[in-house]
C-alpha positions in Angstrom: -11.6 -5.1 3.1 -14.4 -3.4 5.0 -15.6 0.3 4.5 -13.9 2.5 6.7 -16.0 3.6 9.6 -14.4 7.6 9.4 -14.8 7.8 5.5 -13.8 11.5 5.7 -10.4 10.4 6.9 -10.0 8.1 4.2 -7.1 8.7 1.7 -7.1 8.6 -1.9 -5.5 5.1 -3.3 -2.9 7.4 -4.8 -1.9 8.9 -1.8 -1.9 6.0 0.2 0.3 4.3 -2.0 2.9 7.2 -2.1 3.0 7.1 1.8 3.3 3.2 1.6 6.2 3.8 -0.6 7.8 6.6 1.2 7.7 5.1 4.8 10.6 4.0 6.4 9.2 0.8 8.5 6.2 -0.9 9.4 4.8 -3.8 11.3 4.1 -7.0 9.4 1.5 -9.1 11.4 1.4 -12.7 10.5 -0.4 -15.7 12.2 0.2 -19.2 12.8 -1.8 -22.4 12.0 -4.0 -21.9 15.2 -4.1 -17.9 14.1 -1.8 -16.7 17.0 -0.9 -13.3 15.9 2.6 -12.4 15.7 3.6 -8.5 14.6 7.2 -7.5 13.8 8.3 -4.1 13.1 10.5 -4.0 9.7 12.2 -2.2 7.0 10.5 -2.6 3.7 10.3 -1.6 0.0 7.3 -2.0 -2.5 7.7 -2.8 -6.1 4.9 -3.8 -8.7 2.1 -4.3 -6.0 4.4 -6.1 -3.5 6.0 -5.3 -0.2 9.4 -7.0 0.3 11.0 -7.9 3.6 14.3 -9.5 4.4 15.0 -11.5 7.2 17.4 -14.5 8.8 17.1 -17.8 7.2 15.1 -18.9 10.4 12.7 -17.5 13.0 9.0 -17.2 13.9 8.2 -15.1 10.9 9.0 -17.7 8.6 7.3 -20.4 10.6 4.1 -18.5 10.5 4.1 -17.8 6.7 4.9 -21.1 6.2 1.7 -22.3 8.3 -0.8 -19.6 7.0 0.2 -17.3 4.1 -2.2 -14.1 5.2 -0.5 -11.2 6.2 -1.3 -7.3 7.0 1.3 -4.5 6.8 0.9 -1.6 8.6 2.7 1.9 8.3 2.1 5.2 10.4 3.9 8.5 9.6 3.6 11.7 10.8 2.2 11.8 14.0 1.7 14.6 16.2 -0.6 14.4 19.3 -2.9 17.1 20.0 -3.4 16.9 23.9 -6.2 19.5 23.9 -8.3 17.5 21.6 -7.6 14.6 23.0 -6.6 13.3 19.2 -3.6 12.8 17.2 -2.6 13.9 13.7 -1.4 11.0 11.6 -1.2 9.5 8.3 -1.2 5.6 8.1 -1.7 2.7 5.3 -2.8 -0.7 6.1 -2.3 -3.5 3.6 -3.4 -6.9 3.2 -2.2 -9.8 1.1 -0.4 -13.1 0.5 3.0 -13.5 2.0 5.3 -16.1 0.4 9.3 -16.5 0.4 11.1 -15.4 -2.4 12.4 -18.3 -4.3 14.0 -16.9 -7.7 17.5 -15.7 -7.1 17.0 -12.8 -9.3 14.1 -11.3 -7.8 15.9 -12.0 -4.4 18.9 -10.1 -5.4 16.8 -7.4 -7.0 14.8 -6.8 -3.6 18.1 -6.6 -1.6 19.2 -4.2 -4.1 16.5 -2.0 -3.7 16.9 -2.0 0.2 20.4 -1.0 -0.4 19.2 2.1 -2.8 16.1 2.8 -0.2 18.2 2.8 3.0 21.8 3.2 1.9 21.8 5.1 -1.3 25.0 6.5 -1.1 26.5 2.9 -0.6 25.6 1.0 -3.3 28.6 -0.5 -4.3 29.6 -1.5 -0.6 25.9 -2.5 -0.4 26.2 -5.2 -3.6 29.5 -6.3 -2.1 27.6 -7.0 1.4 24.7 -8.8 -0.6 27.4 -10.8 -2.3 28.5 -12.0 1.1 25.5 -12.4 2.9 22.8 -13.6 0.4 23.0 -16.8 1.6 22.2 -15.9 5.0 19.2 -13.9 3.9 15.5 -14.5 3.1 13.6 -12.2 0.9 9.8 -12.3 1.9 7.2 -10.5 -0.1 3.6 -10.1 0.3 1.4 -9.4 -2.9 -0.7 -6.5 -2.0 -4.6 -7.6 -2.7 -6.1 -4.6 -1.0 -5.1 -1.4 1.0 -6.5 1.8 2.6 -4.9 5.0 3.6 -6.3 7.0 6.3 -5.2 10.4 7.9 -5.9 13.3 10.4 -4.1 16.5 9.4 
């Protein structure tokens, strides 16, 4: 990844990773074989240097991943407009990596359970039941993080 133009706004890696783990949603950008970009907002989880997503068993995102495994994921949190300075306070992370379908059933179930834990923590029993019913209709996708940078203006 290129150096950041405004290096005084670059976060320490530890802080950027914490922000990535705490965010609620982000934008996954993929491209097809003709490099036509496609960005989609998604819920996500981070486990062991991978960002996981889930989706239906068919769709534009999966077609792009099959044609081009490169991906980019962006999370922006804590935004606050500063109109009098024509600026914004923010915290953001951008990650690049290889995107693939999770083929291993154990890994897929583990990821889906982590989604339940992050987004519906008070409903883990119901979440397990939901996963059992819907797992055949769900695809787990992961992006192996190859590089990331965090940037902020606070």
